[in-house]
Rosetta silent file (secondary structure, phi, psi, omega in degrees, C-alpha in Angstrom):
SEQUENCE: MRWLWHKVRVLFATRFAEMAEYRAEVVIWMLSGTLSIVMMLVWMAQAQSRPDGTVNGYAPAEFATYFISTWFVSQLLVVWVAWELDLEIRQGLLSPKLLRPMDPMWHHYASHVAERFIRILPMLTLLGLMTWLSGAQFTGSSGPTRRRWGSRRWALPRAFCGNTPSGCWPSGPRATPAFRNWSG
SCORE:     score description
SCORE:     0.000 S_00000001
   1 L     0.000  -28.852  173.985    3.691   68.952   -9.776 S_00000001
   2 H   -62.037  -41.526  176.345    0.494   67.601   -8.394 S_00000001
   3 H   -65.428  -31.855  178.477    1.570   68.015   -4.869 S_00000001
   4 H   -70.679  -42.807  177.802    2.420   71.661   -5.499 S_00000001
   5 H   -61.646  -40.164  177.347   -1.047   72.341   -6.920 S_00000001
   6 H   -63.373  -45.649  177.298   -2.642   70.596   -3.829 S_00000001
   7 H   -57.922  -45.546 -176.239   -0.552   72.813   -1.529 S_00000001
   8 H   -64.982  -42.123 -178.970   -1.512   75.988   -3.305 S_00000001
   9 H   -62.628  -43.719 -179.630   -5.209   74.961   -3.308 S_00000001
  10 H   -67.918  -38.901  177.738   -5.187   74.148    0.366 S_00000001
  11 H   -61.882  -46.233  175.496   -3.274   77.332    1.223 S_00000001
  12 H   -62.552  -40.363  177.075   -5.692   79.486   -0.746 S_00000001
  13 H   -62.061  -44.137 -179.164   -8.692   77.732    0.793 S_00000001
  14 H   -66.909  -42.852 -177.291   -7.534   78.326    4.369 S_00000001
  15 H   -68.978  -37.129 -179.937   -6.716   81.989    3.701 S_00000001
  16 H   -64.436  -43.995  174.676  -10.058   82.429    1.875 S_00000001
  17 H   -58.007  -40.836  179.043  -11.857   80.982    4.920 S_00000001
  18 H   -65.773  -40.475 -179.997   -9.945   83.291    7.169 S_00000001
  19 H   -73.559  -36.957  176.207  -10.810   86.327    5.031 S_00000001
  20 H   -65.685  -28.039  175.663  -14.462   85.324    4.770 S_00000001
  21 H   -65.587  -29.113 -174.550  -14.557   85.176    8.559 S_00000001
  22 L  -110.792   28.357 -173.532  -13.453   88.779    8.606 S_00000001
  23 H   -69.521  -28.251  179.321  -15.449   90.048    5.676 S_00000001
  24 H   -65.738  -38.187 -179.634  -17.159   92.754    7.668 S_00000001
  25 H   -62.927  -38.633 -178.964  -13.704   94.131    8.542 S_00000001
  26 H   -63.152  -45.026 -177.875  -12.885   94.169    4.777 S_00000001
  27 H   -63.905  -39.981  175.009  -16.033   96.274    4.093 S_00000001
  28 H   -57.756  -43.230 -177.174  -15.122   98.583    6.940 S_00000001
  29 H   -71.383  -35.595  176.125  -11.672   99.128    5.521 S_00000001
  30 H   -64.830  -33.931  179.518  -13.182   99.822    2.058 S_00000001
  31 H   -72.813  -29.606 -177.912  -15.503  102.403    3.566 S_00000001
  32 H   -70.427  -17.616  179.950  -12.617  104.056    5.432 S_00000001
  33 L   -97.478   39.613 -172.163  -11.084  105.037    2.119 S_00000001
  34 L  -101.370   26.701  176.428  -13.911  107.257    0.967 S_00000001
  35 H   -61.623  -39.797  177.857  -12.192  110.690    1.007 S_00000001
  36 H   -64.542  -27.805  169.527  -12.501  110.848   -2.711 S_00000001
  37 H   -67.139  -39.234  174.322  -16.266  110.330   -2.397 S_00000001
  38 H   -60.569  -47.961 -177.062  -16.461  113.198    0.065 S_00000001
  39 H   -63.020  -35.868  178.765  -14.447  115.352   -2.395 S_00000001
  40 H   -57.405  -49.640 -176.963  -16.822  114.269   -5.125 S_00000001
  41 H   -65.869  -33.308  177.533  -19.809  115.563   -3.219 S_00000001
  42 H   -63.585  -47.424 -176.391  -18.031  118.862   -2.472 S_00000001
  43 H   -73.675  -30.901  174.396  -17.203  119.478   -6.125 S_00000001
  44 H   -66.338  -43.388  171.609  -20.620  118.346   -7.357 S_00000001
  45 H   -56.188  -41.664 -179.906  -22.166  120.765   -4.978 S_00000001
  46 H   -67.585  -37.588  178.778  -19.919  123.599   -5.994 S_00000001
  47 H   -71.830  -36.539 -178.632  -20.802  122.914   -9.703 S_00000001
  48 H   -72.165  -23.079 -176.162  -24.560  122.750   -9.022 S_00000001
  49 H   -81.063  -15.175 -179.896  -24.363  126.042   -7.136 S_00000001
  50 L   -81.014  150.702 -178.043  -23.058  127.857  -10.181 S_00000001
  51 L   -63.192  -35.407  179.409  -25.465  129.460  -12.715 S_00000001
  52 L   -87.507   -6.120  173.206  -24.066  127.428  -15.624 S_00000001
  53 L    83.618   13.225 -174.448  -23.960  124.208  -13.581 S_00000001
  54 L  -136.701  161.238  169.086  -20.158  123.669  -14.251 S_00000001
  55 E  -124.582  116.690  179.805  -16.756  124.463  -12.629 S_00000001
  56 L    50.141   34.506  175.426  -14.212  125.276  -15.385 S_00000001
  57 L    95.902   -5.804 -176.495  -16.304  123.333  -17.899 S_00000001
  58 E  -100.349  126.337  172.424  -16.770  120.209  -15.747 S_00000001
  59 L   -81.449  163.109 -174.943  -20.341  119.149  -14.957 S_00000001
  60 H   -59.402  -44.740 -177.545  -21.362  117.399  -11.742 S_00000001
  61 H   -61.721  -34.405  177.422  -21.513  113.933  -13.647 S_00000001
  62 H   -70.081  -37.794  169.722  -17.897  114.466  -14.806 S_00000001
  63 H   -58.497  -43.922  177.778  -16.768  115.052  -11.207 S_00000001
  64 H   -57.562  -45.340 -179.568  -18.623  111.960  -10.238 S_00000001
  65 H   -60.091  -45.991 -175.840  -16.946  109.947  -12.933 S_00000001
  66 H   -67.133  -48.277 -177.119  -13.541  111.184  -11.963 S_00000001
  67 H   -70.979  -35.270  172.651  -13.818  110.775   -8.166 S_00000001
  68 H   -65.137  -39.281  174.206  -15.465  107.366   -8.414 S_00000001
  69 H   -62.565  -42.873 -178.260  -12.690  106.210  -10.703 S_00000001
  70 H   -67.829  -34.028  176.327  -10.084  107.350   -8.240 S_00000001
  71 H   -62.648  -50.036  178.233  -11.932  105.525   -5.464 S_00000001
  72 H   -54.477  -45.827 -175.670  -12.096  102.335   -7.541 S_00000001
  73 H   -69.588  -36.136  178.400   -8.456  102.493   -8.432 S_00000001
  74 H   -69.717  -32.966 -179.342   -7.468  103.141   -4.813 S_00000001
  75 H   -75.296  -25.612  176.676   -9.467  100.180   -3.715 S_00000001
  76 H   -77.494  -24.390 -174.245   -7.808   97.976   -6.273 S_00000001
  77 L   -97.386    9.530  177.385   -4.287   99.091   -5.179 S_00000001
  78 L   -73.351  131.225 -177.756   -4.644   98.381   -1.523 S_00000001
  79 L  -138.772  117.472 -173.436   -1.830   96.224   -0.219 S_00000001
  80 L  -116.267   11.305 -177.786   -1.605   95.587    3.524 S_00000001
  81 H   -59.661  -41.506 -174.055    1.096   92.808    3.432 S_00000001
  82 H   -61.532  -42.926  177.088    3.725   95.303    4.659 S_00000001
  83 H   -66.252  -37.468 -179.615    1.814   96.003    7.888 S_00000001
  84 H   -68.899  -41.999  179.381    1.320   92.319    8.607 S_00000001
  85 H   -63.484  -40.683 -176.554    5.012   91.554    7.935 S_00000001
  86 H   -63.536  -44.819 -175.875    6.028   94.457   10.158 S_00000001
  87 H   -61.071  -46.148  177.215    3.787   93.190   12.949 S_00000001
  88 H   -62.183  -33.267  178.434    5.276   89.682   12.606 S_00000001
  89 H   -71.050  -50.622 -177.692    8.833   90.948   12.704 S_00000001
  90 H   -61.926  -38.569 -179.814    8.176   93.217   15.724 S_00000001
  91 L   -91.184    1.408 -179.884    6.429   90.520   17.730 S_00000001
  92 L    73.309   22.986  176.360    8.785   87.697   16.820 S_00000001
  93 L   -85.279  -10.570 -178.028    6.175   85.722   14.952 S_00000001
  94 H   -84.497  -32.536 -177.999    8.148   85.496   11.766 S_00000001
  95 H   -55.360  -44.808  174.453   11.057   83.473   13.187 S_00000001
  96 H   -65.422  -30.601  177.978    9.059   80.289   13.756 S_00000001
  97 H   -67.363  -29.786 -177.587    7.573   80.651   10.301 S_00000001
  98 L   -71.322  -17.303 -177.835   11.033   80.797    8.759 S_00000001
  99 L   -88.533  -11.196  176.390   11.698   77.227   10.066 S_00000001
 100 L   -70.076  154.162  178.892    8.774   75.797    8.092 S_00000001
 101 L   -68.575  -24.242  179.443    9.368   74.243    4.690 S_00000001
 102 L   -97.052  133.371  179.763    7.128   76.821    2.938 S_00000001
 103 L   -60.938  132.293  179.993    8.294   80.407    2.580 S_00000001
 104 H   -59.716  -24.155 -178.640    6.100   82.674    4.800 S_00000001
 105 H   -61.877  -27.510  178.819    5.588   85.071    1.882 S_00000001
 106 H   -66.699  -34.698  177.458    3.361   82.444    0.238 S_00000001
 107 H   -65.768  -44.596 -178.971    0.989   82.774    3.172 S_00000001
 108 H   -65.710  -39.806  178.965    0.859   86.554    2.724 S_00000001
 109 H   -64.465  -43.279  176.486    0.340   86.191   -1.048 S_00000001
 110 H   -61.064  -41.223  179.182   -2.480   83.774   -0.544 S_00000001
 111 H   -65.383  -35.372 -178.774   -4.138   86.040    2.039 S_00000001
 112 H   -64.790  -47.357 -178.761   -3.813   88.986   -0.381 S_00000001
 113 H   -65.197  -40.846  178.143   -5.396   87.054   -3.274 S_00000001
 114 H   -65.260  -37.033 -179.261   -8.217   85.755   -0.980 S_00000001
 115 H   -66.890  -32.688  174.793   -8.878   89.295    0.324 S_00000001
 116 H   -67.486  -34.369  177.379   -9.292   90.399   -3.293 S_00000001
 117 H   -70.549  -33.070  178.775  -11.924   87.750   -3.904 S_00000001
 118 H   -74.911  -32.009 -177.198  -13.675   88.773   -0.724 S_00000001
 119 H   -82.992  -22.659 -170.770  -13.473   92.458   -1.587 S_00000001
 120 H   -64.312  -37.878  178.156  -14.571   92.377   -5.201 S_00000001
 121 H   -67.958  -53.386  179.636  -18.363   91.863   -4.664 S_00000001
 122 H   -60.828  -34.585 -177.904  -18.882   94.599   -2.075 S_00000001
 123 H   -68.693  -39.321  178.410  -16.650   96.893   -4.082 S_00000001
 124 H   -64.378  -42.895 -178.279  -18.550   96.312   -7.348 S_00000001
 125 H   -62.978  -52.485  177.047  -21.828   96.771   -5.471 S_00000001
 126 H   -59.318  -40.845  176.038  -20.648  100.088   -4.003 S_00000001
 127 H   -58.706  -48.990  176.960  -19.289  101.140   -7.362 S_00000001
 128 H   -58.352  -44.822 -176.571  -22.662  100.495   -9.021 S_00000001
 129 H   -68.524  -45.003  178.026  -24.575  102.210   -6.315 S_00000001
 130 H   -65.554  -34.416  179.629  -22.357  105.342   -6.298 S_00000001
 131 H   -66.566  -47.624 -178.817  -22.463  105.462  -10.131 S_00000001
 132 H   -60.193  -46.599 -178.926  -26.219  105.184  -10.153 S_00000001
 133 H   -66.551  -36.107 -175.286  -26.752  107.755   -7.391 S_00000001
 134 H   -95.845  -12.924  179.858  -24.327  110.314   -8.810 S_00000001
 135 L    79.245   23.232  179.176  -24.996  110.040  -12.475 S_00000001
 136 L   -63.756  157.116 -178.421  -21.386  109.174  -13.405 S_00000001
 137 L  -132.773  110.972  177.155  -20.810  108.034  -16.976 S_00000001
 138 L   -91.576   -8.542 -173.521  -18.087  105.520  -17.666 S_00000001
 139 L  -108.009  -18.139  178.217  -18.837  104.857  -21.286 S_00000001
 140 L  -151.820 -173.228  178.603  -18.997  108.308  -22.782 S_00000001
 141 L  -150.035  165.106 -178.914  -18.687  111.875  -21.949 S_00000001
 142 L  -131.062  170.374  177.878  -20.328  115.155  -22.506 S_00000001
 143 L    71.228 -147.175 -172.997  -19.441  118.789  -22.867 S_00000001
 144 H   -65.295  -30.689 -179.075  -15.926  119.979  -23.719 S_00000001
 145 H   -64.992  -32.773  179.090  -14.519  116.539  -22.892 S_00000001
 146 H   -57.766  -42.833 -176.492  -16.559  114.864  -25.641 S_00000001
 147 H   -66.752  -37.462 -177.357  -14.801  116.960  -28.316 S_00000001
 148 H   -87.504  -32.026 -173.152  -11.356  116.100  -27.206 S_00000001
 149 H  -102.825  -27.153 -175.141  -11.684  112.421  -26.127 S_00000001
 150 L    96.743  161.057 -175.403  -14.460  111.051  -28.257 S_00000001
 151 L   -86.213   -8.777 -176.814  -17.624  109.417  -27.132 S_00000001
 152 L  -107.444    6.595 -177.131  -16.402  105.876  -26.630 S_00000001
 153 L   -77.251  148.746 -178.708  -13.386  106.452  -24.346 S_00000001
 154 L   -91.587  144.610 -171.094  -13.546  104.872  -20.870 S_00000001
 155 L   -79.515  -17.870 -178.302  -13.108  107.465  -18.081 S_00000001
 156 H   -58.524  -44.022  174.540  -10.647  105.478  -15.934 S_00000001
 157 H   -58.284  -26.529  176.288   -7.546  106.536  -17.765 S_00000001
 158 H   -68.953  -26.980  177.476   -8.653  110.140  -17.140 S_00000001
 159 H   -63.091  -29.184  178.430   -8.417  109.430  -13.478 S_00000001
 160 H   -92.342  -39.961 -168.372   -4.707  109.046  -13.945 S_00000001
 161 H  -113.322    3.909 -174.863   -3.926  111.510  -16.692 S_00000001
 162 L    69.717 -172.881 -173.651   -6.669  114.131  -16.514 S_00000001
 163 L   -93.507   31.818 -174.838   -8.778  115.379  -19.393 S_00000001
 164 L  -105.903  133.726  178.911   -5.871  116.413  -21.680 S_00000001
 165 L   -67.151  -21.302 -179.664   -5.459  114.693  -25.092 S_00000001
 166 L   -81.230   -4.442  178.787   -1.676  115.089  -24.685 S_00000001
 167 L   116.097 -139.862 -173.914   -1.491  112.790  -21.662 S_00000001
 168 L   -84.006    4.324  179.543   -0.669  113.607  -18.085 S_00000001
 169 L  -102.399  122.806  173.980    0.438  117.170  -18.527 S_00000001
 170 L   -63.772  131.077  178.296   -2.276  119.904  -18.294 S_00000001
 171 L  -145.432  173.174  176.236   -2.330  122.110  -21.219 S_00000001
 172 H    79.427 -163.530 -175.961   -4.706  124.320  -23.068 S_00000001
 173 H   -60.555  -27.505 -174.809   -7.452  126.487  -21.465 S_00000001
 174 H   -88.265   -6.546  176.852   -7.925  124.271  -18.396 S_00000001
 175 L   -77.860  146.300  176.184   -4.263  124.476  -17.251 S_00000001
 176 L   -66.352  149.842  177.503   -3.572  126.969  -14.601 S_00000001
 177 H   -53.347  -41.009  177.485   -1.745  130.156  -15.723 S_00000001
 178 H   -56.064  -49.892 -174.479    1.243  129.208  -13.488 S_00000001
 179 H   -69.537  -37.520  177.972    1.571  125.827  -15.000 S_00000001
 180 H   -64.922  -36.011  176.165    1.269  127.174  -18.579 S_00000001
 181 H   -65.930  -38.854  179.059    4.057  129.600  -17.778 S_00000001
 182 H   -74.157  -36.832  178.599    6.155  126.856  -16.256 S_00000001
 183 H   -85.815   -7.701  177.127    5.621  124.336  -18.949 S_00000001
 184 L    84.679    0.000    0.000    6.234  126.731  -21.785 S_00000001
């Protein structure tokens, strides 16, 4: 068992060194996925241009919380192993690796975990900066959301399910008329 731990440690250390060498590329890939941040700015500007400062009851800070949450989740869910495996298959680089005693997928797994360690610090830095600049609130809420969700709910589940107390299906006054008719 000791030899297995040693192999895992060495494999992770080499993949971590490789990812640290390309850390600028990791940051560039993180910044390339900022469409949700652009949409956040659009909706915040739309809300600020209204007389009451909201769009359908959502304040700019609530838009910021939602879109920053979706950006954060999308950054956590990035998996690029499929592209690397596809490249290795197409270029014939996988065949020699299959002759080695260690399964090539372990190399991809170690690269993925090492990339997560390299990505986490810049990702949390960007998350903190965007939260501070936009006024997003991840520990509480205001306005109509506070009445339905309570003041201590974390906003990240709302990024998946919306602001409905019943879960992922829109209902009540914020549902579109077409969806209310369709859902009964």
